[in-house]
C-alpha positions, 0 to 999 in steps of 0.5 A: 163963029169965034168971038173975041174971047176965043170961045164959040157961042154956047148952044144947048147942045154944047152945054149938054156935052160939056156937062156930060163930060164933066160928070163922066170925068168925076167917075172912075175906078173899077168894081173892086178898086180905084174910087168904087163906093162899095168894093175895094181897098180900106180907103173906100167910103161905104155906099151912100144908099144903105138900102141898096145892095149892088148885086143882081143875078145873071145866068152863069154856067146854066143857072142864076148866079150873083153878079155885081154892078159891072156884071162880074161874077160873085163867089163864095168860099167853102172854107168859110163854112168852117167858121160861120160869120167870118172870112177865111180869106185874108192877106194874099188870098184877099188880094186874089179874091177881093172881099165885097165891102158892105154898104153902111147901114141896114141891109135887106134880107138875105144880105148881111155884113160880117166883120173882117180881120182888118175891121172892114165890113164884108157883104154876105149872102145868107151868112156867107161872105162874098168875094170877087175874083181878079181872074174875071175881067169881063161880064159873065166870066166864071174863071174862079168857079171850082178852083181849089186854092187857099184851102178850099173850093170857090163857087159862084154865089147863087141866090 
């Protein structure tokens, strides 16, 4: 039934749907760009919960590997081993292998943060900087594993 104002009477069900739609409209961006709270460009804000590291494990190529909250594979770069506590992937490299930006505050061990050349804090696991790969677009893909580009070999980050 339509009222004189042109709106149907509210029901709890319709109110819940409207609320859910409003909440979903406020979400956006991907795991490595847009409005993501943990990863992406320099304009992003750090995670509001400094004790939470948004990584978990998934079986990747037969053993446990680190994945982000979208189940996208997380990588480490062999060239970073030459300069502990630093990222060797900047500029064009970082466009293809976006660094995982660390949430603000203290991180639970074995996570830490390193300072990148651009001043942002990059998430590290056991001291190794962590990255995503733009060639992975679906859960569980490992397209970056074993690639020898930008001066070193990339590997799935393993716990």
